[in-house]
N, C-alpha and C positions, 0 to 999 in steps of 0.2 A: 213138529218143531224140534230143533236140535236141543240137546240137554247142555246147558251152560252152568257150570258149577264154579262158585267163587269160594276160596279159602281166604278169609281176611284176618289180619292181625293188628297189632298196635298202631302201625303206620296208617291204617285205614282211617282212624279217628283222630290222629294227631293234629290234622288241620282244623278240627273242631275244638281244639284246646284240651282234649283228653290226654293227660300225661300218664305214662306207665314207667315201669322199671327198665324198659328195654334200652333206653338211651342214657341211663344215669347210674351205671355201675352197680346194679342190684338194689338201688334205692327207688322207692315208689312214693312220690310226693314227699321226699326227704325221710321216709321211713324205711328201715331195713325190712325186706319182704319176710324174713324169718320171724319178725316180731308182729306181723299183722296178717300174714297169708299162709299160715300153716296150722294144722291141728294142734301142734304143741303151743303155738301162740294163743290159741283159743283157751287152752287149759291154763296157761300161765297168766294171761291178763285179758279176760273177756271184755272188760270195760274199754280197754284201748282198741281192741279189734272192732267192737261195735262203733266206737267213735270214729275210727278210720273210715269205715264203710258208710257211716252216716254222712261224713264229709264228702265222700265220693258221690253219693247220691245227690247232694246239693249241687255239686259241680256239674253233674250230668243234667240236672234240671235246667241249669243256666246255659247249657251248650246246645248247639243246633247241628243238624246234619250238614255235611259239606257237599260240594258238587259231585264228589266221587260217590257218595251214598245215593244221591239222586240219579246219577248216571247208571248205576247198577239197577236201580228200580225201573228206570226207563227201558232197559233192555228186555224186560218182561213182554214188551210189545212184539218182540221178534224171536225170542227164545224161551224155552222152559228153563227158568232161572231158579237155582237153589243157592242160598248163601249159607256157608258153614263158617261161623266166626269164632275166633278165640277171644273176642272182646266181650265184656260183661255189660256194655252199654246197650241202649235200645235205639241207636241212631239209624240202623238199617230199617227198622220197622217204621220209625218216624218219617223216613224218606219215602216210604211206600212199598218197600219189598214185602212180598206176601209169603215167602217161604224162607224162614231164617232159623237155623239150628245153632244154638249156643253151646259150644263144647265146654266152656268153663263157667257156666252158670249165668245168672242174670241179676244185676244190681237192684232192680226194682221188685225183687221177690225175696221172701224170707222162707225158711223152712225149719221144721222141728229138729232138735238135736237128738230126740229119741226115735223118731220115725221119719226117715228121709223122703218118704212118699207124701208127707204132709207139707205142701208148698202153698204159700199165700202171696197174692199180689199185694204189695204195699205201696206201689207208686214211688214217690220221692220222700216218703215219711221215714222218720227215724225208727230203728229198732232199739228199744231201751232195755236195760237190765230189768228182769221181772216180766217182760212181755213173753207170754207162754202160748204154746199150741193147745189144741183141745185135749191133749193127753197130759197137760200140766208141765211140759218140758220147755225150757228156755228156747226162744227163737234165735236162730243164727242167720247170717247172710246166706243166700242161696248161691254160693260160690264154690267152685272146685278149687280147693287150696292145693298148694304144692305138697306132694306126698299122698294125695287122695286119688282114687280111681276116677276115670272120666266116663261116666255112665252113658253118654250120648255117642261114644266113639263108634260103636257098632253101626248105628244108624248113619253116621257120617261116612263110614266105609261103604255102606250099601249105596248111598247117593253117589259117591265118587266112582264106583264101579260102573255106573250107567252114564258117565259123562262123555259127551262128544268133544267138549271144550272144557279145560280145567285151568282156572286162573288164580294165581296167588297174588294177593295185594298186601303189602305192608307187614309181612310176616318174616321174621329172621330165619324161619325153618330150623330153629334150635330147640323149641319147646315140644317135647314128645309127650304123648303119642301123636299130637296133632300134626307135627312136622312130617310124619311118615305118610300122611294121606296122599300126597302127590304120587307115591309109589303104587297106589291102588288105581290110579287113572288107567283106563284101557290103553293098550299099546298104540291103537289107532287114534286116540284122542290128541287134539292139539293142545299143547301146554304153553302157558304164558306166565310171566312174572312181571309185576309192576312194583318197582321200588327204586328210590333214588340211590340206594346204597348197594354195595356188593353183597349178594346172597348166594351161598353155595347151593347148587341144584344137583339133582341126582345124576350120576354118571350113566352114560348110555341112553339118555333120553334127550331129545331136542326140545329146548325151551326157548321160546321167543321172549326176549327181554325188552321191556320198556322202562328206561331209566328215568322215571318221573315219580312225583308224589301221586297220591291217590286221585285227586281231582283231574290233574293233567293227564295222568296215565289212563284213567277210565275213558276220557274223551278220545284219546288216540286209539285205544282198544276198540271202542265203539265204531269208529270210522273203518278200522281194519276189518272187523268182523262183518260189518254190513257189506263191505266191498267183497270179501271172500265169499259170502253166502248169498250175494246178489239181492240184497234187501235195500230199500230206500227209506231214508228218514221221513 
């Protein structure tokens, strides 16, 4: 089976009602990202940061995967599909995707502030001040904040290096290092971009552009890929 790799960003989940700072001038649900999504914010006001992510978790619980999420999962019938996502929601998994790598962490997990390897599944529950890991350290959201290293990046690069088909959906390709992944796709790989907005793509590479949102774009992509590779629905 051909290796089909997706890089998904905020636009992937926007049809599910998940809002981010991408389209609101640096504001995330009316919060300045510097106040809720940086290590400095955590030091300055832990209660605010915890409350912000607790609210995001409640929003996620009430949200549902959209047709784009389900469409990606359905492609596993025809291709070896890997999803690399910049999103912290679990909508890909809830739609049925079986190989999802989260570059920027996961909203439904918490981790120790003292030992980053201590990660806990918390579902949609709150993290409260005083909630501690087994080493006695306050739990924090399992999120890669601005200014922090992206520990899953090396694995994402390795997945991309094996891609026969590389598809970017709903990512502005402005947030690094994730935005640089497309440059690791093999020269022989076919590159695709699904986004209703103008997105700058690497010079010197041919990228097929589908100017649609996630759901409509994945439906068009599916038809095109099945036609190209001689597969039937």
